[in-house]
C-alpha positions in Angstrom: -30.5 13.6 38.5 -27.6 14.9 36.5 -24.3 13.5 35.7 -21.2 15.4 34.8 -18.1 13.8 33.2 -14.8 14.4 35.0 -12.0 15.3 32.7 -9.5 12.5 32.4 -6.0 13.3 33.6 -3.3 12.6 31.0 -1.1 11.2 33.7 -3.4 8.3 34.2 -2.7 7.0 30.7 0.8 8.1 30.2 3.0 5.1 29.4 0.2 3.0 28.2 0.4 4.2 24.6 3.9 4.2 23.2 5.0 7.3 21.2 4.4 7.0 17.5 7.6 7.4 15.5 8.0 7.4 11.8 10.3 4.5 10.9 10.6 4.9 7.2 8.7 6.6 4.4 8.7 7.1 0.6 8.3 10.5 -0.9 6.4 10.5 -4.1 7.5 12.8 -7.0 6.2 16.3 -6.1 5.2 16.9 -9.8 2.8 14.0 -10.0 0.8 14.4 -6.7 -0.5 10.8 -6.6 -2.9 9.5 -4.1 -3.2 5.9 -3.0 -6.1 3.7 -3.8 -5.1 0.4 -2.2 -2.3 -1.4 -0.4 -1.5 -5.1 0.0 1.6 -6.8 1.5 3.6 -10.0 1.7 6.0 -10.7 4.6 8.7 -8.8 2.8 7.1 -6.4 0.3 4.2 -4.0 0.2 2.4 -3.0 -3.0 0.6 0.3 -3.5 -1.8 1.2 -6.3 -1.8 4.9 -6.9 -3.5 7.5 -9.1 -0.6 7.3 -11.6 -2.0 4.0 -13.0 0.8 1.9 -11.7 1.7 -0.4 -8.8 4.7 0.6 -6.7 6.6 -2.0 -4.8 8.5 -1.5 -1.6 10.7 -4.0 0.3 10.8 -3.7 4.0 13.2 -5.2 6.6 14.0 -4.2 10.1 11.7 -1.1 9.9 13.2 0.1 6.7 11.2 0.8 3.6 13.0 0.6 0.3 11.7 1.3 -3.2 11.7 -2.0 -5.2 10.1 -1.2 -8.5 7.0 -0.3 -10.5 4.5 -2.5 -12.4 3.0 -0.7 -15.3 0.1 -2.0 -17.4 -3.2 -0.3 -16.6 -4.3 2.9 -18.4 -6.6 4.2 -15.7 -6.7 4.3 -11.9 -6.0 0.9 -10.2 -8.9 0.6 -7.8 -8.1 -2.7 -6.1 -5.1 -5.0 -5.3 -5.5 -8.5 -4.0 -2.7 -10.8 -2.9 -3.1 -14.5 -3.6 -0.9 -17.1 -1.9 1.9 -14.6 -1.4 2.9 -15.3 -5.1 0.4 -13.4 -7.1 -1.1 -9.9 -7.2 -4.4 -9.3 -8.9 -5.1 -5.7 -9.9 -8.4 -4.2 -11.2 -8.6 -0.9 -12.9 -11.1 1.7 -14.1 -9.8 0.8 -17.6 -12.0 -2.4 -17.4 -9.1 -4.8 -17.2 -7.9 -7.2 -14.5 -4.2 -8.2 -14.4 -2.5 -11.1 -12.8 1.1 -10.5 -11.7 3.4 -13.4 -10.8 5.7 -12.1 -8.0 8.2 -15.0 -8.6 9.2 -13.7 -12.0 11.3 -10.6 -12.6 8.9 -9.6 -15.4 7.3 -6.2 -15.0 4.3 -7.2 -17.2 1.3 -9.1 -16.0 1.3 -12.9 -16.7 -2.4 -12.9 -17.6 -5.0 -10.2 -18.4 -8.8 -10.4 -18.3 -11.0 -7.9 -20.1 
């Protein structure tokens, strides 16, 4: 006994999957060619660790993504970001350091560092 699969007609699934549209994006500097290691987010911001050894912050509202700033401390690639209680970001890096960032303060330096 043999079975043969019937090709699925596209018209059967049309309308079930909405079209994907790019709402907002951020273009990295073409000279740096960074790649992303990790992403974490609160209800209003997302944070990206990239190969440029920094954390880039974006605010998002109503499908808009806006650059909000950079956090600089690490001297090597930031391999992991962890959000804690929507108030803190913990970052770990190949430089052997862990940094704690308090999102409630305007300071662009970590509030605590572990080596």
